[in-house]
C-alpha positions as CSV (number, residue, x, y, z in Angstrom):
1,X,43.5,-11.1,69.3
2,X,46.1,-13.4,70.9
3,X,48.0,-11.4,73.5
4,X,51.3,-12.6,71.9
5,X,50.3,-12.7,68.2
6,X,53.0,-12.7,65.5
7,X,52.3,-11.6,61.9
8,X,54.9,-12.2,59.2
9,X,55.1,-9.4,56.6
10,X,57.9,-10.9,54.6
11,X,60.1,-14.0,54.2
12,X,57.0,-16.1,54.3
13,X,56.9,-17.9,51.0
14,X,60.5,-16.9,50.1
15,X,63.7,-16.0,51.9
16,X,64.0,-12.2,51.4
17,X,62.1,-9.3,52.8
18,X,62.3,-10.5,56.4
19,X,59.8,-8.6,58.5
20,X,57.9,-9.9,61.5
21,X,55.5,-8.1,63.8
22,X,55.2,-9.1,67.5
23,X,52.0,-7.9,69.2
24,X,52.3,-7.6,73.0
25,X,48.7,-7.0,74.2
26,X,46.3,-4.7,72.3
27,X,47.6,-1.7,70.5
28,X,51.4,-2.4,71.0
29,X,53.7,-4.1,68.7
30,X,57.4,-4.2,67.6
31,X,58.9,-5.0,64.2
32,X,61.7,-7.5,63.9
33,X,63.6,-6.4,60.7
34,X,62.3,-4.7,57.7
35,X,64.1,-6.1,54.7
36,X,64.2,-5.7,50.9
37,X,62.4,-8.1,48.6
38,X,64.6,-9.6,45.9
39,X,63.8,-11.4,42.6
40,X,60.2,-12.5,42.3
41,X,59.5,-12.7,46.0
42,X,56.7,-10.6,47.5
43,X,54.9,-9.9,50.8
44,X,51.5,-11.3,51.8
45,X,50.2,-7.7,51.1
46,X,51.7,-7.6,47.6
47,X,54.9,-5.6,48.2
48,X,57.8,-6.7,46.0
49,X,61.2,-5.5,44.7
50,X,59.6,-2.9,42.4
51,X,56.9,-1.9,44.9
52,X,58.5,-1.4,48.3
53,X,56.0,0.9,50.1
54,X,54.9,-0.4,53.5
55,X,51.7,-2.4,53.0
56,X,50.6,-2.9,56.6
57,X,49.4,-0.7,59.4
58,X,52.2,0.8,61.5
59,X,50.2,2.9,63.9
60,X,50.7,0.4,66.7
61,X,54.5,-0.2,66.0
62,X,56.5,1.1,69.0
63,X,60.0,0.1,67.9
64,X,62.1,-1.7,65.3
65,X,64.5,-4.5,66.3
66,X,67.2,-5.3,63.8
67,X,68.9,-8.7,63.8
68,X,71.7,-7.7,61.3
69,X,72.3,-5.4,58.5
70,X,72.1,-7.5,55.4
71,X,69.9,-5.7,52.8
72,X,67.1,-8.4,52.9
73,X,66.7,-7.6,56.6
74,X,67.0,-3.8,56.6
75,X,66.5,-2.6,53.0
76,X,62.9,-1.3,53.5
77,X,63.7,0.9,56.5
78,X,63.7,4.0,54.3
79,X,60.1,3.2,53.3
80,X,59.2,2.4,56.9
81,X,60.4,5.9,57.9
82,X,58.6,7.4,54.9
83,X,55.4,5.7,56.1
84,X,55.6,7.6,59.4
85,X,57.5,5.3,61.7
86,X,59.2,7.5,64.4
87,X,60.1,5.0,67.1
88,X,63.5,3.8,68.3
89,X,65.6,1.3,66.4
90,X,67.3,-1.3,68.6
91,X,70.3,-3.3,67.4
92,X,73.7,-4.5,68.5
93,X,76.6,-2.1,68.8
94,X,78.4,-3.2,65.7
95,X,75.1,-3.1,63.7
96,X,74.6,0.5,64.8
97,X,77.9,1.4,63.1
98,X,77.2,-0.6,60.0
99,X,73.5,0.2,59.4
100,X,73.9,3.9,58.2
101,X,76.6,2.8,55.8
102,X,74.5,0.0,54.3
103,X,71.4,2.2,54.0
104,X,73.5,5.0,52.5
105,X,74.8,2.7,49.8
106,X,71.2,1.3,49.2
107,X,69.8,4.8,48.8
108,X,72.4,5.8,46.3
109,X,71.9,2.7,44.2
110,X,68.1,2.3,44.3
111,X,66.5,5.6,45.4
112,X,68.3,8.9,44.9
113,X,71.8,10.5,44.6
114,X,70.6,13.8,46.1
115,X,73.3,14.3,48.7
116,X,71.0,16.6,50.8
117,X,68.2,14.0,51.0
118,X,70.6,11.2,51.9
119,X,72.3,13.3,54.6
120,X,68.9,14.2,56.2
121,X,67.8,10.6,56.1
122,X,70.9,9.3,57.7
123,X,70.8,12.0,60.4
124,X,67.2,10.8,61.3
125,X,68.4,7.1,61.4
126,X,71.3,7.8,63.6
127,X,69.2,9.7,66.1
128,X,66.8,6.7,66.5
129,X,69.5,4.1,66.9
130,X,69.6,2.4,70.3
131,X,72.7,0.2,70.4
132,X,72.9,-2.6,72.9
133,X,75.8,-4.8,74.0
134,X,75.3,-8.5,73.6
135,X,73.3,-10.0,76.6
136,X,72.3,-6.6,77.8
137,X,68.6,-6.3,78.6
138,X,66.6,-3.2,77.5
139,X,63.0,-2.3,78.2
140,X,61.2,-1.6,75.0
141,X,57.6,-1.4,76.3
142,X,57.3,-0.3,80.0
143,X,54.7,-1.8,82.2
144,X,52.8,1.5,82.2
145,X,51.6,0.7,78.6
146,X,49.4,-2.1,79.9
147,X,51.9,-4.7,78.6
148,X,55.7,-5.0,79.0
149,X,58.5,-6.1,76.7
150,X,62.2,-6.3,77.3
151,X,64.8,-7.6,74.8
152,X,68.4,-8.6,74.5
153,X,70.6,-9.5,71.6
154,X,72.8,-12.7,71.5
155,X,75.5,-13.4,69.0
156,X,74.3,-15.2,65.9
157,X,77.7,-15.7,64.2
158,X,76.4,-14.7,60.7
159,X,78.1,-11.4,60.0
160,X,79.7,-8.7,62.2
161,X,77.0,-7.5,64.6
162,X,74.5,-10.2,63.8
163,X,72.2,-11.3,66.6
164,X,69.2,-13.4,67.6
165,X,66.8,-11.6,69.8
166,X,65.3,-12.8,73.1
167,X,62.0,-11.1,74.0
168,X,60.4,-11.3,77.4
169,X,56.8,-10.2,76.9
170,X,54.3,-9.9,79.7
171,X,50.5,-9.2,79.4
172,X,48.0,-9.4,82.3
173,X,50.4,-11.4,84.5
174,X,51.3,-13.9,81.7
175,X,54.9,-13.9,80.6
176,X,56.4,-15.6,77.5
177,X,59.9,-15.8,76.1
178,X,59.8,-15.3,72.4
179,X,63.0,-15.7,70.2
180,X,63.6,-14.5,66.7
181,X,66.7,-16.2,65.2
182,X,67.5,-13.8,62.3
183,X,70.1,-15.5,60.2
184,X,72.4,-17.9,62.0
185,X,76.0,-19.1,61.5
186,X,77.8,-20.7,59.9
187,X,79.3,-22.0,63.1
188,X,83.0,-22.3,62.0
189,X,83.6,-18.8,60.6
190,X,87.2,-17.6,61.3
191,X,86.2,-14.2,62.7
192,X,82.9,-14.8,64.5
193,X,82.0,-17.0,67.4
194,X,79.5,-19.7,66.7
195,X,76.0,-19.0,68.0
196,X,74.9,-20.8,71.2
197,X,71.3,-22.0,71.3
198,X,69.1,-20.4,74.0
199,X,68.3,-22.4,77.1
200,X,64.5,-22.1,76.6
201,X,61.7,-20.4,74.7
202,X,57.9,-20.4,74.6
203,X,57.8,-19.3,71.0
204,X,60.6,-19.6,68.4
205,X,60.7,-17.9,65.0
206,X,63.5,-19.6,63.2
207,X,64.6,-18.6,59.7
208,X,65.7,-21.7,58.0
209,X,67.3,-20.8,54.6
210,X,70.6,-22.3,55.6
211,X,68.8,-25.6,56.3
212,X,67.8,-25.9,52.7
213,X,71.0,-24.8,50.9
214,X,73.1,-27.8,51.8
215,X,76.3,-26.3,53.4
216,X,77.1,-29.0,55.9
217,X,78.2,-26.9,58.9
218,X,75.2,-24.6,58.5
219,X,72.8,-27.6,58.5
220,X,74.4,-29.0,61.6
221,X,74.0,-25.6,63.4
222,X,70.4,-25.4,62.4
223,X,69.7,-28.9,63.6
224,X,71.2,-28.1,67.0
225,X,68.8,-25.2,67.3
226,X,65.9,-27.4,66.4
227,X,67.1,-30.0,68.9
228,X,67.5,-27.4,71.7
229,X,64.0,-26.0,71.0
230,X,62.4,-29.5,71.0
231,X,64.1,-30.4,74.3
232,X,62.7,-27.4,76.0
233,X,59.2,-28.0,74.7
234,X,58.9,-25.1,72.2
């Protein structure tokens, strides 16, 4: 296996169900988002809007990293917890406030109205949240695991708390900077700062729905990201 392999469990042939798994060495991985499928879209393993059980092995997943709390990026978290995931959930500080509210609403609409079950689930979620300030590095995998990973969130300008994630992964002395964009912009929103492209990356996972929908400012922002990536040799 490639020491820095990435497997896409959602948002592959469509734009919903965002879920990406980054392997850092053998036996260690993190998930970036775990979103709900909508419409006719499905995962490579066959999960879809009416069949949301986790369809991939999670035994090696050490943490979940959340870019933002739109439902197509976080909506399968209840199923991830139900499948046995018991690791930390890293996100920005605003997302840590919003995520329980979004999941509570999703549970009431799509899963159950049993107040006891909902309260117990939300209690588990809140215990696992690890909020980070923007530009604050955090160690997700310590070097003692045989591989190391640290991350930080940077403003993505999409919704309150949205972020792209910079990952510094190191295995056997080799280090790579891997960036997951999440959803970006638009750059001229009245309440949010426009996202600034990273200075460099070895690997870039860029979600490009805004590039295909036509909104001029969003397309410009996406082009700037591509340009920055190409200039740094990604």
